[in-house]
C-alpha positions as CSV (number, residue, x, y, z in Angstrom):
1,M,108.0,106.4,264.3
2,E,105.5,104.3,265.8
3,Q,103.0,108.2,266.0
4,L,103.2,107.3,261.9
5,K,101.0,105.2,261.3
6,T,98.0,107.0,263.1
7,Q,98.8,110.1,260.8
8,V,98.6,110.6,257.5
9,P,101.1,112.4,255.2
10,A,101.3,115.9,255.1
11,G,99.4,117.7,252.7
12,A,96.8,114.1,252.1
13,W,93.4,114.5,253.9
14,D,90.9,112.3,255.3
15,Y,87.3,112.2,254.4
16,L,85.4,111.5,257.2
17,P,81.8,110.0,256.5
18,A,80.3,113.6,256.8
19,E,83.1,115.5,254.4
20,C,83.1,113.0,252.0
21,A,79.1,113.1,251.2
22,A,79.6,116.6,250.9
23,K,82.5,116.3,248.7
24,R,80.8,113.9,246.3
25,K,77.6,116.4,246.2
26,V,79.8,119.0,244.3
27,E,81.6,116.4,242.6
28,D,78.1,115.5,241.5
29,E,77.0,118.9,240.6
30,I,80.2,119.7,238.9
31,R,80.0,116.2,236.6
32,D,76.3,117.5,235.7
33,S,78.0,120.7,234.6
34,F,80.3,119.4,232.6
35,L,78.0,116.8,230.5
36,K,75.3,119.0,229.9
37,N,78.2,121.5,228.0
38,G,78.6,118.7,225.9
39,Y,81.6,117.9,227.7
40,S,82.7,113.5,228.2
41,E,84.7,112.1,230.6
42,I,87.5,111.2,230.6
43,E,89.8,109.2,233.0
44,T,93.7,108.3,232.7
45,P,95.9,106.6,235.1
46,S,97.2,108.0,238.0
47,F,100.8,107.7,236.8
48,E,102.7,107.9,233.6
49,Y,106.1,107.9,232.2
50,Y,108.2,110.5,233.8
51,E,108.5,111.8,229.8
52,V,104.6,112.9,230.0
53,F,105.6,115.5,232.1
54,M,109.4,116.5,231.1
55,H,109.8,118.8,228.0
56,D,109.6,122.7,228.0
57,S,105.4,123.1,226.9
58,V,104.4,121.9,231.0
59,P,104.5,123.9,234.2
60,Y,105.5,121.5,235.9
61,V,108.7,121.8,238.5
62,Q,110.2,118.9,238.0
63,E,111.4,118.1,241.9
64,N,107.5,119.0,243.4
65,M,106.9,115.6,241.4
66,M,106.5,112.0,243.0
67,K,108.2,110.0,241.3
68,F,109.1,106.1,240.9
69,F,110.3,103.2,238.7
70,D,109.0,100.0,237.0
71,Q,110.6,96.8,237.3
72,K,112.5,97.6,233.5
73,G,114.2,100.4,236.1
74,R,111.9,103.1,234.1
75,I,110.5,106.4,235.7
76,L,107.2,106.8,236.4
77,A,106.2,109.6,237.7
78,L,102.7,110.2,239.6
79,R,100.5,112.9,237.6
80,P,101.1,116.2,238.9
81,D,97.8,117.4,237.4
82,L,95.5,116.5,234.5
83,T,96.6,118.2,231.4
84,G,99.3,116.3,230.1
85,P,97.9,112.8,230.8
86,I,94.8,113.9,228.1
87,A,96.8,115.9,225.8
88,R,98.7,112.8,225.7
89,A,95.3,110.6,225.0
90,A,93.6,113.1,222.8
91,A,96.9,113.1,220.3
92,T,97.7,109.4,220.7
93,K,93.8,108.4,220.7
94,L,90.7,110.5,220.1
95,L,92.1,113.6,217.3
96,I,92.9,110.7,214.6
97,R,88.6,110.1,215.0
98,Q,87.7,114.1,215.3
99,D,89.1,116.9,214.8
100,V,87.3,119.2,218.5
101,L,87.3,117.2,221.9
102,R,85.6,118.3,224.6
103,L,86.9,116.6,227.4
104,C,86.0,116.6,231.3
105,Y,87.6,114.5,234.4
106,I,87.3,114.3,238.0
107,Q,90.8,112.8,239.3
108,N,93.0,113.0,242.3
109,A,97.1,114.2,240.9
110,F,99.9,114.4,243.2
111,G,103.3,116.4,243.6
112,F,104.9,118.8,246.3
113,F,103.4,121.8,246.1
114,N,103.4,124.8,249.1
115,R,100.8,126.0,247.3
116,G,97.0,126.0,248.4
117,I,95.3,125.1,251.5
118,A,98.1,124.3,254.1
119,G,100.1,122.7,251.1
120,K,99.0,119.4,249.1
121,T,100.2,116.2,248.3
122,E,97.1,114.9,247.1
123,F,94.2,116.9,245.6
124,T,91.4,116.3,243.8
125,Q,90.7,118.4,240.4
126,A,88.0,118.9,238.1
127,G,88.4,120.5,235.2
128,V,87.9,120.5,231.7
129,E,90.2,120.4,228.1
130,L,88.3,122.0,225.1
131,I,90.9,120.7,222.2
132,G,91.0,121.3,218.5
133,K,89.5,124.9,218.5
134,Q,90.6,128.2,218.0
135,G,89.4,131.9,218.7
136,A,87.6,133.7,221.0
137,D,84.6,131.5,221.3
138,A,86.5,128.8,222.3
139,D,88.1,130.8,225.2
140,A,85.0,132.2,226.4
141,E,83.2,128.7,226.0
142,V,85.1,127.3,228.6
143,I,85.6,130.4,231.1
144,A,81.4,130.6,230.2
145,L,81.4,126.8,231.9
146,A,83.8,127.8,234.7
147,I,81.4,130.5,236.2
148,G,78.1,128.3,235.5
149,T,79.2,125.1,237.4
150,L,80.4,127.3,240.4
151,R,77.1,129.3,240.1
152,K,75.3,125.7,239.7
153,I,77.5,124.6,243.3
154,G,76.1,127.8,245.2
155,L,79.5,129.7,245.3
156,E,78.7,133.8,245.5
157,G,81.4,136.3,245.9
158,F,83.9,134.9,243.2
159,K,85.0,136.9,240.4
160,I,86.8,135.3,237.0
161,E,90.1,137.6,236.4
162,L,91.0,137.6,233.1
163,G,94.7,138.5,231.2
164,Q,96.7,137.3,228.4
165,V,100.5,136.2,228.4
166,A,100.7,137.2,225.1
167,Y,100.8,141.3,225.6
168,F,103.8,140.5,228.1
169,K,105.3,138.3,225.5
170,G,104.4,141.4,222.8
171,L,105.8,143.9,225.9
172,I,110.1,142.5,225.9
173,E,109.6,141.4,222.2
174,G,113.4,142.8,221.5
175,S,114.8,143.7,224.5
176,G,117.4,141.6,224.4
177,L,116.6,139.6,227.7
178,D,117.5,136.1,228.4
179,E,115.1,133.6,229.4
180,E,116.4,133.8,233.0
181,Q,116.2,137.6,232.7
182,T,112.5,137.4,231.5
183,E,111.7,134.8,234.3
184,R,112.3,136.9,236.7
185,I,110.7,140.0,235.5
186,R,107.6,138.0,234.9
187,A,108.0,136.8,238.5
188,L,107.6,140.2,239.5
189,V,104.6,141.9,237.9
190,D,102.9,138.2,238.5
191,A,103.7,139.6,242.2
192,K,103.0,143.1,241.2
193,N,106.1,143.8,243.3
194,N,106.6,147.5,241.2
195,V,109.5,148.4,244.2
196,E,111.9,145.4,243.0
197,L,110.7,145.6,239.5
198,E,111.9,148.9,239.6
199,Y,115.4,148.1,240.2
200,E,115.3,145.1,237.9
201,L,115.0,146.9,235.0
202,S,117.0,149.6,235.8
203,R,119.9,147.0,236.5
204,L,118.9,145.5,233.1
205,N,119.2,149.0,231.8
206,M,116.1,149.2,230.3
207,E,114.7,152.4,229.7
208,G,112.0,154.3,227.6
209,P,108.7,153.4,227.2
210,K,109.5,149.7,227.6
211,K,110.2,150.3,230.6
212,Q,107.1,152.3,231.5
213,A,104.5,149.6,230.1
214,L,105.9,146.9,232.2
215,L,105.9,149.2,235.3
216,E,102.6,149.8,234.3
217,L,101.8,146.1,233.8
218,G,100.5,145.2,237.0
219,S,98.2,147.6,237.6
220,L,96.2,147.2,234.6
221,F,93.4,145.2,235.8
222,G,89.4,146.4,236.2
223,G,86.7,146.4,233.7
224,R,87.3,147.7,230.1
225,E,89.1,151.0,231.7
226,A,91.6,148.3,231.8
227,L,91.3,147.3,227.6
228,V,92.0,151.2,226.9
229,K,94.6,151.7,229.1
230,A,96.5,148.7,227.6
231,E,95.6,149.1,224.3
232,M,97.5,152.8,224.8
233,L,100.8,150.9,225.6
234,A,100.5,148.5,223.1
235,K,103.6,149.3,220.5
236,S,103.9,145.8,219.1
237,E,101.4,144.0,217.1
238,E,101.7,141.3,218.8
239,C,100.1,143.2,222.0
240,R,97.6,144.7,220.0
241,R,96.5,141.3,218.9
242,A,96.5,140.2,222.8
243,V,94.4,143.1,223.6
244,E,91.8,142.8,220.6
245,N,91.4,138.8,221.8
246,I,91.1,139.2,225.4
247,R,88.0,142.2,224.3
248,E,86.5,139.6,222.5
249,V,86.4,137.2,224.6
250,F,85.6,139.7,227.5
251,D,82.1,141.2,225.1
252,I,81.5,137.3,224.4
253,L,80.7,136.4,228.1
254,C,79.6,140.0,229.2
255,G,77.0,138.8,226.1
256,F,75.8,135.7,228.3
257,G,74.9,138.2,231.3
258,Y,78.6,137.2,233.1
259,E,79.9,140.7,233.8
260,E,79.1,140.9,237.2
261,Y,81.7,138.4,238.0
262,L,84.8,139.6,235.5
263,S,87.8,141.2,236.0
264,I,90.8,142.0,234.0
265,D,94.4,141.6,234.7
266,F,96.8,142.1,232.5
267,G,99.8,141.6,235.1
268,I,98.2,137.5,235.4
269,L,101.6,136.2,234.5
270,N,101.8,132.8,235.9
271,N,103.1,129.1,234.3
272,F,104.2,131.6,231.0
273,N,106.0,129.2,229.2
274,Y,102.7,127.0,229.1
275,Y,99.8,129.3,228.3
276,S,100.1,130.5,225.1
277,G,96.8,133.6,225.1
278,I,94.0,133.6,227.1
279,I,95.4,132.8,231.1
280,F,92.4,133.4,233.7
281,R,91.8,132.6,237.4
282,G,88.7,132.2,239.8
283,I,89.1,134.0,243.0
284,S,86.6,134.2,245.8
285,D,86.4,135.8,249.3
286,G,87.7,134.1,252.1
287,I,90.5,132.0,250.6
288,G,93.9,133.2,249.8
289,T,94.9,130.8,247.0
290,P,93.2,130.6,243.7
291,I,89.7,128.1,243.6
292,L,90.4,127.7,239.7
293,S,92.7,128.5,236.6
294,G,93.2,128.1,233.4
295,G,94.0,129.6,230.1
296,R,95.0,128.4,226.0
297,Y,97.7,125.9,225.8
298,D,98.1,125.7,221.7
299,E,102.0,124.0,222.0
300,L,101.0,121.1,224.0
301,L,99.4,118.7,222.4
302,S,102.4,118.7,219.1
303,E,104.6,117.1,221.8
304,F,102.8,114.5,221.8
305,G,102.6,114.1,217.9
306,T,99.4,116.3,217.2
307,D,99.5,119.8,216.6
308,A,96.2,120.9,217.6
309,P,95.2,124.5,219.6
310,A,93.3,124.1,223.0
311,T,91.9,126.1,226.1
312,G,90.8,124.7,229.5
313,F,90.6,124.9,233.4
314,A,90.9,123.4,236.2
315,M,89.3,123.7,239.7
316,G,90.6,122.5,242.9
317,I,87.7,120.2,244.8
318,K,89.2,121.3,248.5
319,E,89.5,124.8,247.5
320,L,85.9,124.6,246.8
321,L,84.4,122.6,249.8
322,V,86.7,125.5,252.1
323,V,84.7,128.1,250.0
324,L,81.2,126.5,250.2
325,E,81.6,126.0,254.4
326,R,82.8,129.5,254.6
327,Q,79.6,130.7,253.0
328,G,77.7,128.2,254.8
329,K,76.9,126.7,251.6
330,L,78.5,123.0,252.7
331,V,75.6,120.4,253.3
332,S,75.3,116.9,252.8
333,T,72.6,114.7,252.1
334,S,69.8,115.3,255.3
335,E,68.3,112.1,254.9
336,K,68.6,109.7,257.9
337,T,69.3,106.2,258.0
338,M,66.4,104.0,258.3
339,V,67.7,100.9,260.9
340,V,65.2,97.8,260.3
341,L,65.4,95.7,263.5
342,A,63.8,91.8,262.9
343,P,64.0,89.1,264.8
344,R,66.3,86.3,263.5
345,E,63.5,84.3,262.7
346,M,61.9,87.1,260.6
347,L,64.8,87.6,258.5
348,G,63.4,86.4,255.5
349,Q,60.4,88.6,255.4
350,A,62.4,91.4,257.4
351,F,65.0,91.4,254.2
352,S,62.3,91.3,251.2
353,Y,61.0,94.3,253.2
354,V,64.4,95.9,252.9
355,Q,64.7,95.3,249.9
356,E,61.6,96.9,249.2
357,L,62.6,100.3,250.3
358,R,66.3,100.5,249.3
359,K,64.8,100.2,245.1
360,Q,62.4,103.0,246.6
361,G,65.3,105.3,246.7
362,K,66.1,104.5,250.5
363,R,69.1,104.1,252.6
364,V,68.6,101.2,254.9
365,V,70.1,98.8,256.7
366,L,68.7,95.4,258.4
367,E,69.5,94.8,261.9
368,L,69.3,90.7,263.4
369,N,71.8,91.4,266.5
370,G,70.3,93.6,268.2
371,S,72.6,96.8,268.3
372,S,71.1,100.1,269.4
373,Y,70.8,103.6,267.6
374,D,70.9,107.1,268.3
375,P,67.5,107.7,266.9
376,A,68.4,111.9,266.1
377,K,70.7,110.0,263.3
378,F,68.6,107.1,262.1
379,E,65.4,106.0,261.7
380,V,64.8,102.8,263.7
381,V,61.8,100.8,262.7
382,D,60.8,97.8,264.4
383,F,60.0,94.9,262.2
384,Q,57.7,92.7,264.0
385,R,55.6,95.6,265.4
386,R,54.8,97.1,262.4
387,I,53.8,94.3,260.4
388,K,51.3,93.3,263.3
């Protein structure tokens, strides 16, 4: 028990000065990208009433959330991500003033999650929400912003995989599967586990073209050829609309010059109940977990009393830092801190000198007690000698 006070809980991290400086630099570059694309920053509380997260339109597993009680016995929860709280704020406070909202954030979220880097319980997310705008141009806008932001921070070797959950919904339409059976098939498709998927479909007595289409769903990935193949397998109007939607988004992004960063994967089906259309995730060399994820979620805001379409994404800051470090791109400020050594009898003059340096943007410590500093790490200035 005594040893715990020297440790941090599993899934949380200390960011020591050099790491923290690098983290802040990346966050500042991300924030600058968001703001320059017309998104306004929003900040919500670290905790919300539990009801914000307990409805069907969110992808949260209740057991993974950190919950506690207020003084009146009401259940509160630390936010497991930012989309739910921002949807609440938008629906109740912002959409009454304007029809389209472009919101961004860089904040911490909390939960008991096994995914990601060694699991995580507190983590920083950066993301955007485009609320009140429907259509492929809106989806392409946020995906382009994700690509542009990753490029801005210096990331290389990444891809944005595009999927469409409505395609899967169209394939299983009329199959007679209940919610549990559908979820089992979804999970197997998302995991690209065709051996177990074929067994499960046979067990459910699903045969013919529908079974074949579901088995081929995990292999529908690549470039434009994936769209052609998906169109051939499409047997319902919903499937055809889904293919046309992803084609339109793909074409817009190619028009922006981003084709090299794109791939199509109709087998992406995470958070199936939450997303309503385009879904995407960012993957990068050297890390086995997505660095970002997002998509269209048109049903969430209605849970808070306002019906409005929405799309967005969230980036994992820790994941980005790991990739940048492995690519040799993680740098903090190289400026040394200046230490001005001065005797007490000259402290007034020395303080004025230091203040002037600080106004010029320099990092300066005024040292009056003669402590020693490593010249390899600090720029040491003897004030008494300097003014002679």
